N, C-alpha and C positions, 0 to 999 in steps of 0.2 A: 076195788083199790088197784086190781091188775092193770086197769086202765090207765093210772096215774103213770106207774112205770114204763108203759108203752109210749106215752106223751113225752115223758123225760127222754126217751130214746130218740123219738122224733125231732124234738127241738135241739137235743145236742147236735144232731146231724146237720139241721138245716142251718144252724148259727156256727157250726164248727167249734163247740165247745164241750169240755170234758163233761159227761154225764155226773161225775161226783160233784162238780159245781152247781149244776142244777139242784142236784139231791139236796145239797146244804142249803141252797136258798128256799127249798120247798119246806125243809125244816125250820129254817129261821122264820118263814112265813106262818107255818102253824103255831110256832111258839108265840109269834106276835099276836095271832088271831086268839090264841088260847089266854094270854094275858089279859086281852080286852074283854074277853067274855066271862071269865071267872072272877076278876077283879080282886084278887088276894095279894098277899105278900109273899106267896109260896115261892119257893125256888123250882122253876119247871125244866124239864128236858124233854128232847125230842130224840124219837129211835126210829129209823127206817128199816123195813124188812124187805130184802131185795126178792125173797121168795114171793110173797103176795104182793108187794107194793104197798104195804099199809105203813102209815106213819102213826106212831103212837105216841102219846104225849103223857108224861109222868110227873108227879110232885115228888121232889128229892128232899129228904131230911138227912142232915150228916149225924152221924155217932159222936158223941162227946161225953166227957165225964159229968161235966156240969151243964146243966141247961141254961141258957141265957136267952135264947129266943124259941118258943117252943114250937113255932110255926116252921121254922126251918133246922130244928134240932130236936135230938132225943136221946136219952141215955142209952147204956148197952142193955139193962135189964128190959126195957122197952123194945129194943130192936131185936133181941133173942126171941120174942114171940112171933116175929116175921121171918127171921132168917137165923139158924143155929150157929151158923160161923160168924155171927156178928161181932165186931170188935171196933174198938175206940180208932177213929179215922175212917171208916168205912160209911156207906150210905144205903139208905134203904129207899127204894122206888115205889111209889103208889100209882097205879095206873088211873088216867083220867077218862072220862068219857068224851072223845071226839064227836059223838053224835050231837052234843050240846051246842057244839058251835055253830051259831046262826049265820042269816044272810049276811050282815054287816062283818062279821068275823071271816066269813069267806072272802067278801070282797077285798078286806084288808090283807088276807093270804096272798089274793091274786096280785094286789099292786107291789107288794115285796118281791113276790116271785119275778115280776117284769123288772122291777128295778135291777135285783140280782143279775138277772139275764142280761140286762143292758150293761152293767159294770163288768160282767165275765165278758162280754162281746168287745167293750171298749179295751180290756186288757189284752185280748187275742190280737185285736187289730195292732194294738202299740206294739206288742211283741213281735209281730210280723213286720211292721213297717218301720221301725224307728231306727233300724239300721241301714234303711235304703232312703235316707234323706239326701236329696240331691240327685237321686236316680230319674231317669227320662222314662216317662210310661206313656202307652197309649191307653185312651179309654174312650167311652161312649157317652156321650150326653144322655142323661136319663131323664131328669125333669129339672125345672127352674124354682127357684125360692127365693123370692125378692131380689132378683139380680144375681143371684148366687146359682151356679150350675152344679147340680147333684151328677158325678159321673160314675159309670158302672166300671169298676176296674176288675182284674183278676181276681182268683180265690174267694169269690163271692165277697168281695168288699166293695164298700162306697167311698168316693172321695167328694170332697167339697172344693169347687173352683170359685173363690169369693169374688165378688165383682171388682175389689181392689187388685186383686191378681189378675185381671184380664186386660188386654190393650183396648184403648178406646177406638182402635180401627177394625176390632173382631166383633161380630155378630153371630151367635151360634143358634142352632136349631136342634130340637130333640131328635137325636139318633145320629148327628154328626160324630165323626170320628176324630178326635184331637190329640195332639201330643202336649203333655204338660210335665212339669218337674214337681217332685216331691218337695214341698218347701218344709214343712214341719209335721209332726204327728202330736197331737193333742191328747192328752189322757182324760182330762177332766174339763167341764164347762159346757156351755150351751152348744158350742160348735165342736164338741168332742170328735177326734177320728183324723183322718188323713185330709190335710190340707194340701191342694196343689196350686200350682201357679204358672201363668206364661208371662208374666210381666217382671220375674225376677231375673237377676244377671245370670244365676245357674243356668236358666233355661238356653240361654244364648250359647252359654259355654257347652252346654251339652250338644246343642246343634252343630256347632262347629267341630266337636269331637266326632261325630258321625259324617260329616261331610268331609273334613280333612284328614287324610291318613296320619300326616305327619304329627297331627295333635293328638291322635288315637295312640300312635306308638311313641310319645313322648320327646319325638325329635324337636318340635316346636311346641313351646310351652307358653300357656296364656298367663301373664304376671298380673293383669289387673283389669277390670271391666266396669265401665259407668254407663248407666242406662235410665233413660226417661221413656217407659213404655209407649209406644205408637208415635213417638216422635224421633229419637236419635239414640244410637247406642256408641260408645266409643270402647275399643277393646286393644289392650296392650300386648304384643305377642313378641317373644325372643327364641332365637334359634339356637340348639345345641351343636349344631353342625355347621362350621364356617362355610361349606358348600352348599347349604339350603337357606334359601331367602325366606324369613319367615312370613314378611308381609305378602309375597308372590304366592307363597303356598297357600294363604288362607284366601286370597283372591281368585286363584284358579285360572287355568286357560280362557281368556276372553272372559274372565269374571264368571265363570259358570258356578263354582264353588260358593261364592258369597251371594250370588243371584238366587239360589236356591234357598239359602237361609231369608234372605229378603221377601222370598215370595212365601215363605212359611211364617214371616211376621207381617205379612199384609202390607208389606211396601214401605215398611219401618228403615230409616236412614242407618248406614252402619260405616263407621270411620274405623280403619284397622291401622294401628299405630305400632311403630317399631320402637320396643321397650329400651330405656337406658337406664344404668345405675346413676348417671350424673343428673340431678333433678333440673338443671339448667337446661340439659338437651332434650329431657323428658319432655320437661313443659313446652320446648319449642316444637316437639312432634305432636304433643298432646292438643295444641291450639290449632292445629291445621284444621280448615284449608288456608287460615290467614298466615301471612308472612310476618314474622317477628324480627323486630330491629335488634333488641337487647333485652337480657334478662339480669336483673340484679337481685340477690338474695340479701333480704332484709334483716332477716332474724333465723337462723339456721335451728336453733332451738324449739322456736316456735313455729317453726316450718312457714314462712311466711316471705313471699318474692313479690318483687314488682317487675312488671313486663311494660317495655316500651315499644310502640308500632308506630309505623307511618300513619298520617292523618287518613289517607285513604282506605285503611286497612283496620281502623277502629272498630266500625260497626260489623264487619265480618268477624273480628276476633271475638267480639262480645257475643254475637248470634242474636238470634231471634228471642227477644225477652229474656237476654242473659244465659240463653241455654248453652253455648259452646263454651264460655267461660266456666260455667258452672260445671258442666260435665267435666271439662279439663282438671278442674280444682279436685273434684271426687276422685279422678281417675288416679291422679300423681299424690293425692293426700295432703296437698298443700295450699296455703291461703294465696290468692292470686289478685292483684291490683293491677289492673290494664291501664294504661294511660297513652295518649298520642303524644306526639313529639312537642307540638304547639302546647299542650297541657303541662308537660315537663319542663318547658322552657320558661313559661308563667311562673310555675312553681318555683324553680331556681331563683328567677329574678327576685321573688317576692321575699325568697329566704336571705337573699343577699341585700336586699334594702332593709329588711329588718335586721341584720346584724349592723349595719351601717347606721341605724337609727339608735339601737340599743346600746352600742359603745363596747368598752373593753369588758369581758367577764371577770365577775370577781374572783374566780380560781387563780387569776394571774397575780394576785396580792400573796399567793403562797411563795412566789418566787421572791418575795421581800420580807419573807420571815414571819407572815401572818400564819398562826396554827390551823390546821385543818378543821378543828371543831368550832372554833370562831367563825370560819367560813361557812361552814354548816348551819350553825344558828342564824347567820345574817341571811341565808338564802330561805330558811323556814319563816324568817320576818318578811320575805318578799323583795329582797335587795339583791338584784343579779348582776348588776355591773358597777364598776368603780365610780363611774360618774355620779350615778344615783347615790352610792356612800358619800360621796366628797361634796354633794349638795346638802347634806344633813348636817345639822348642828351636834356638838358633843352632847348636849342634854337630851335630843330626841334619840341619839345612839343609845345612850345609857338606859334609856327607858324601855330598849329591848329585853326580852326574855333571856336570861344567862350572860348578858353583858355587864361586869363590874369595872370598876376603875383599873384594875390592872388589863383586862382585856381591851378597855378603852385606849389605854396607853400602846399596846401593841397594834391596834388599828390605827392610831395616828402615826405610829412610825412606819407601817406597812403602806399607807397612803403617801406619807411625806417622802417616802423611798421611790414610788412609783412615779410621783410628780416631781422629785428632785431634779433630774435632768432637764426637765422643761424650766423650771426655776432658775436653774444655774446658767442656762442658755441666756435668759433674760437678763441676768445680773451681768454676765460677760458682757452683753451687748451695751447695757447701761454703762458699765465700766469703761468701756472704749470710748464713750462719747466725750469724756473730759480730755482725755489725750489727745484725741483727734481736734478737738477744739483748741487747745493748748498749742497742739502743733501748727493750726492754721494761724493763730495768733503770733506764734514764733516766727513762723514763714513770713508774715507781713512785716514784723519788727527786724527779723535778721534773716534775710533769704539765703544767706551762705551756710546756715546750719542745716544737718542731714535730717531728711523726713524720719518720723517713726515707723519701726519696722511693721509690716502687716501681717505678722505671724499669728496674731490673736485672731485677725479676720478670718484668716484660711483655717484656722483650728474650728471657729464657730460654724462656718460654712459647711464643713466637713461633719460636724455632729448633728447638724440639723436633718439630713436625710436619715440618717442612724436612729434618730428619735422618732421621726415620723413612721418608720417602719414599725 
């Protein structure tokens, strides 16, 4: 049994695990094997002897006043035969022969031990690396598993670089030294352990921190980053010192700093953009290299904006397969609709034509005393213009939901009020015809009489433009 204790010490040193954890795993394994071998309802316990390295198995009975389960309980009188100091609430342990454990039980014990060791190893890795998420590490490619790279890290630990966290431009060989960022540390699951990444935005940020001293000392701050690994990265930077150019600091003299990062990313394109608190200005920078005409915020709450560009800049602003506008939207955190000047002009013309065809909005009847509730009911019924409402008969309006005789009277009064000035104009014109004809007749019969005053005609001509408006 002494060899067991030596094996435990060796295993604990190799895996970096506390020996007590392995001893507890061995005890649990022996208990599992004993339960499978003895096949009883006895309450079993295991005890480890550090001197001999032996693990002893015991059947445990609780001392009670009244026995309800003879297999697990015994009275004080029975317990006194084994222990003179026995009392209620105590326990009596009966040794079991561990030699009786067969090959199957030993195999079960081995499986339990390995499972417990793996769990302890995962806990050790998690405790070591969960506070290092986002840190840049250098590791060596150890082997490949279905496209995933297993990397040898420091502290006798391994990390997994999944295929989805690799750039399409990269191709690694066993033994290559690569720089990665610790993305997550998973405690359970099939791929438990340290998950590395070279496709995450944090990887680019850490590279800039290493290459640009101004970022490392916090003079220049990385405000946002959007990336499609192997294609393009957009990174927004801002300076805390008015004398320091944030974009120039990241580019470096003759582009040396950013070129070093591009080489690490195997030629991936990088756009360095100046950050702005103004979303319009920020969007203008983010859509570079395209030149932006104007930006309109459509909905500040929903963070939605519209960008208009010249016709020859549209394809450049959208980018290959929409990549440029997609990365810009991700960078600024807004929805972006890009349109050319021609598209916007056609859209405005279509809207104007629609307004001319549709007529006056129904809401204008509110100015003529129609309550808002009745206007809402008419809108719900699909009536959006005064012309549509005026074309309906009273019976058709009364059949609408929520319209009664009182509401009908209010609708008629409002519609009459809206059309009243137009009807008045027609009446005034018709009323002037008779005096005009009489004047002509009077002029023919008595030329010496004065002509009728043209005041009414002037008044009508002044009202017409006001009504047309």
